[in-house]
MARLOFI-204617 format. One line per 4 residues: number of its first residue (from 1); for each residue x, y, z of N, C-alpha, C. Coordinates in steps of 0.02 Angstrom, whole numbers, padded with zeros to 5 digits. Example, Ala and Ser with C-alpha at 12.3 -4.5 7.8 and 13.67 -1.06 7.14 Angstrom:
BEGIN
1 = 00660,-00284,00390,00615,-00225,00390,00660,-00165,00390 ~ 00642,-00112,00354,00684,-00053,00357,00645,00002,00394
This chain:
BEGIN
1 = 05337,03524,-07927,05313,03556,-07867,05285,03504,-07819 ~ 05279,03524,-07756,05254,03478,-07705,05180,03464,-07717 ~ 05163,03401,-07717,05093,03381,-07725,05078,03321,-07681 ~ 05020,03322,-07652,04997,03267,-07610,04927,03247,-07633
5 = 04916,03183,-07643,04851,03159,-07667,04828,03102,-07623 ~ 04772,03113,-07589,04745,03062,-07545,04696,03017,-07584 ~ 04689,02956,-07559,04640,02910,-07585,04623,02858,-07532 ~ 04572,02819,-07544,04555,02765,-07500,04495,02776,-07455
9 = 04468,02836,-07456,04409,02849,-07415,04348,02813,-07441 ~ 04296,02814,-07401,04234,02781,-07421,04188,02771,-07363 ~ 04138,02729,-07374,04089,02713,-07323,04107,02647,-07289 ~ 04108,02648,-07224,04125,02588,-07186,04080,02584,-07125
13 = 04065,02524,-07104,04022,02514,-07046,04062,02522,-06981 ~ 04028,02541,-06928,04063,02545,-06863,04099,02480,-06847 ~ 04160,02487,-06822,04201,02429,-06808,04244,02407,-06866 ~ 04232,02436,-06924,04270,02417,-06984,04336,02452,-06989
17 = 04371,02439,-07044,04438,02466,-07056,04442,02496,-07125 ~ 04488,02543,-07132,04504,02573,-07196,04579,02589,-07198 ~ 04606,02590,-07258,04674,02614,-07266,04673,02674,-07312 ~ 04695,02730,-07287,04702,02790,-07328,04773,02793,-07356
21 = 04778,02816,-07417,04843,02823,-07449,04856,02896,-07467 ~ 04919,02914,-07467,04939,02982,-07486,05000,02975,-07532 ~ 04990,02993,-07595,05044,02991,-07644,05078,03059,-07645 ~ 05143,03059,-07633,05182,03121,-07631,05225,03128,-07693
25 = 05232,03188,-07717,05277,03203,-07773,05308,03271,-07762 ~ 05366,03281,-07792,05400,03345,-07786,05447,03349,-07727 ~ 05448,03298,-07685,05493,03296,-07629,05498,03223,-07606 ~ 05549,03209,-07567,05558,03141,-07541,05528,03136,-07471
29 = 05480,03091,-07464,05444,03086,-07401,05492,03068,-07344 ~ 05546,03034,-07359,05592,03012,-07306,05624,03072,-07272 ~ 05625,03129,-07304,05662,03186,-07278,05619,03236,-07241 ~ 05553,03225,-07238,05509,03276,-07210,05457,03245,-07163
33 = 05435,03287,-07117,05379,03269,-07074,05317,03260,-07116 ~ 05279,03209,-07102,05216,03196,-07136,05161,03190,-07084 ~ 05100,03208,-07102,05047,03204,-07053,04979,03195,-07086 ~ 04933,03172,-07046,04863,03168,-07065,04821,03212,-07019
37 = 04778,03252,-07049,04729,03291,-07012,04660,03268,-07036 ~ 04609,03289,-07000,04541,03276,-07023,04497,03335,-07006 ~ 04443,03341,-07042,04396,03396,-07030,04325,03374,-07043 ~ 04283,03389,-06994,04211,03381,-07001,04183,03448,-07023
41 = 04138,03449,-07073,04110,03513,-07094,04082,03553,-07036 ~ 04102,03617,-07032,04078,03659,-06979,04120,03657,-06916 ~ 04171,03613,-06916,04215,03608,-06858,04286,03622,-06878 ~ 04328,03636,-06829,04399,03650,-06842,04435,03586,-06863
45 = 04485,03595,-06905,04527,03539,-06924,04566,03516,-06863 ~ 04575,03450,-06857,04612,03424,-06800,04666,03375,-06824 ~ 04722,03376,-06789,04776,03331,-06805,04759,03260,-06785 ~ 04778,03213,-06826,04765,03142,-06813,04830,03105,-06797
49 = 04879,03112,-06840,04942,03076,-06831,04997,03110,-06869 ~ 05058,03104,-06844,05116,03130,-06879,05172,03078,-06878 ~ 05215,03083,-06927,05274,03039,-06927,05334,03079,-06950 ~ 05387,03072,-06912,05450,03104,-06928,05503,03053,-06910
53 = 05545,03067,-06862,05591,03017,-06836,05553,02966,-06793 ~ 05495,02987,-06771,05450,02944,-06732,05379,02960,-06753 ~ 05332,02924,-06727,05261,02935,-06743,05223,02956,-06680 ~ 05174,02999,-06689,05132,03020,-06634,05060,03022,-06656
57 = 05015,03014,-06609,04944,03008,-06624,04902,03051,-06577 ~ 04847,03075,-06602,04798,03107,-06559,04769,03054,-06512 ~ 04750,03076,-06452,04724,03028,-06403,04664,02989,-06429 ~ 04623,03023,-06470,04561,02990,-06491,04572,02936,-06544
61 = 04634,02928,-06569,04647,02874,-06617,04701,02825,-06593 ~ 04731,02840,-06536,04784,02796,-06511,04759,02725,-06502 ~ 04798,02678,-06526,04779,02608,-06521,04734,02585,-06577 ~ 04709,02631,-06618,04665,02613,-06673,04695,02629,-06741
65 = 04731,02684,-06746,04759,02707,-06810,04835,02697,-06810 ~ 04862,02684,-06869,04934,02679,-06878,04954,02720,-06939 ~ 05003,02763,-06930,05031,02802,-06985,05093,02766,-07009 ~ 05100,02761,-07074,05155,02722,-07103,05182,02757,-07164
69 = 05247,02762,-07168,05281,02794,-07224,05316,02740,-07265 ~ 05303,02737,-07330,05338,02691,-07375,05386,02733,-07416 ~ 05449,02734,-07396,05498,02777,-07429,05513,02755,-07500 ~ 05509,02691,-07513,05524,02666,-07581,05472,02691,-07630
73 = 05409,02693,-07609,05355,02714,-07653,05340,02789,-07647 ~ 05372,02822,-07599,05358,02893,-07585,05284,02902,-07568 ~ 05260,02857,-07526,05190,02857,-07506,05185,02861,-07430 ~ 05127,02881,-07408,05111,02879,-07337,05041,02848,-07331
77 = 05031,02812,-07276,04967,02778,-07266,04941,02793,-07196 ~ 04876,02786,-07189,04845,02788,-07123,04799,02727,-07118 ~ 04820,02680,-07077,04780,02621,-07064,04732,02637,-07007 ~ 04668,02630,-07021,04617,02648,-06972,04577,02586,-06954
81 = 04576,02570,-06891,04541,02511,-06867,04489,02530,-06815 ~ 04442,02485,-06805,04390,02495,-06755,04358,02564,-06762 ~ 04338,02580,-06821,04310,02646,-06836,04243,02656,-06802 ~ 04231,02718,-06783,04167,02737,-06753,04137,02795,-06793
85 = 04073,02809,-06784,04043,02866,-06819,04079,02932,-06805 ~ 04112,02938,-06747,04149,03000,-06733,04210,03009,-06777 ~ 04230,02956,-06812,04287,02961,-06858,04266,02987,-06927 ~ 04202,02997,-06937,04177,03024,-07000,04205,03094,-07011
89 = 04240,03104,-07067,04272,03168,-07081,04305,03164,-07149 ~ 04330,03221,-07171,04375,03222,-07229,04446,03221,-07202 ~ 04485,03175,-07227,04553,03165,-07203,04602,03194,-07253 ~ 04651,03231,-07227,04700,03265,-07268,04771,03243,-07248
93 = 04813,03232,-07298,04883,03222,-07282,04921,03286,-07297 ~ 04974,03297,-07258,05010,03360,-07264,05083,03352,-07248 ~ 05120,03403,-07266,05191,03407,-07250,05211,03480,-07247 ~ 05269,03493,-07217,05299,03559,-07218,05363,03554,-07257
97 = 05366,03589,-07313,05422,03586,-07359,05449,03656,-07369 ~ 05513,03665,-07353,05543,03732,-07358,05501,03785,-07322 ~ 05479,03767,-07261,05442,03813,-07217,05372,03829,-07242 ~ 05347,03793,-07290,05279,03804,-07315,05239,03740,-07306
101 = 05177,03748,-07283,05133,03691,-07273,05097,03673,-07338 ~ 05095,03608,-07353,05060,03582,-07411,05010,03530,-07389 ~ 04952,03531,-07421,04899,03483,-07405,04869,03455,-07469 ~ 04845,03394,-07464,04808,03366,-07520,04737,03392,-07521
105 = 04697,03365,-07567,04628,03387,-07575,04581,03352,-07526 ~ 04605,03300,-07495,04565,03264,-07445,04528,03204,-07473 ~ 04514,03157,-07429,04474,03099,-07447,04422,03089,-07391 ~ 04360,03077,-07412,04305,03075,-07363,04296,03005,-07335
109 = 04291,03003,-07270,04278,02940,-07234,04211,02947,-07198 ~ 04166,02900,-07211,04101,02900,-07178,04093,02834,-07142 ~ 04081,02838,-07077,04071,02778,-07036,03998,02776,-07015 ~ 03962,02729,-07043,03890,02727,-07031,03864,02656,-07043
113 = 03814,02637,-07005,03783,02572,-07015,03726,02577,-07065
């Protein structure tokens, strides 16, 4: 079955960097749209980045985040640079497989000095 498992979150200081990983199983990442969302407790989930035939980013991460798909490893990554406290959230990777949305359990990112 389709499964997504995020990792790589943690505590980082403002201006720092993190790499989030998403391990996919049950489908081939090369064949499907992949995306990262994030959610702050008490607020709506928001889209961060997507990758399909091309990549797109939310305005608030453009120039700082990079979404990358490793087809050989069936993994997806989110490289996050120049982090700010506003980037503090739980980050989720997701896909739509056979018209159904799947999400991982999330990985928490905290940006604080």
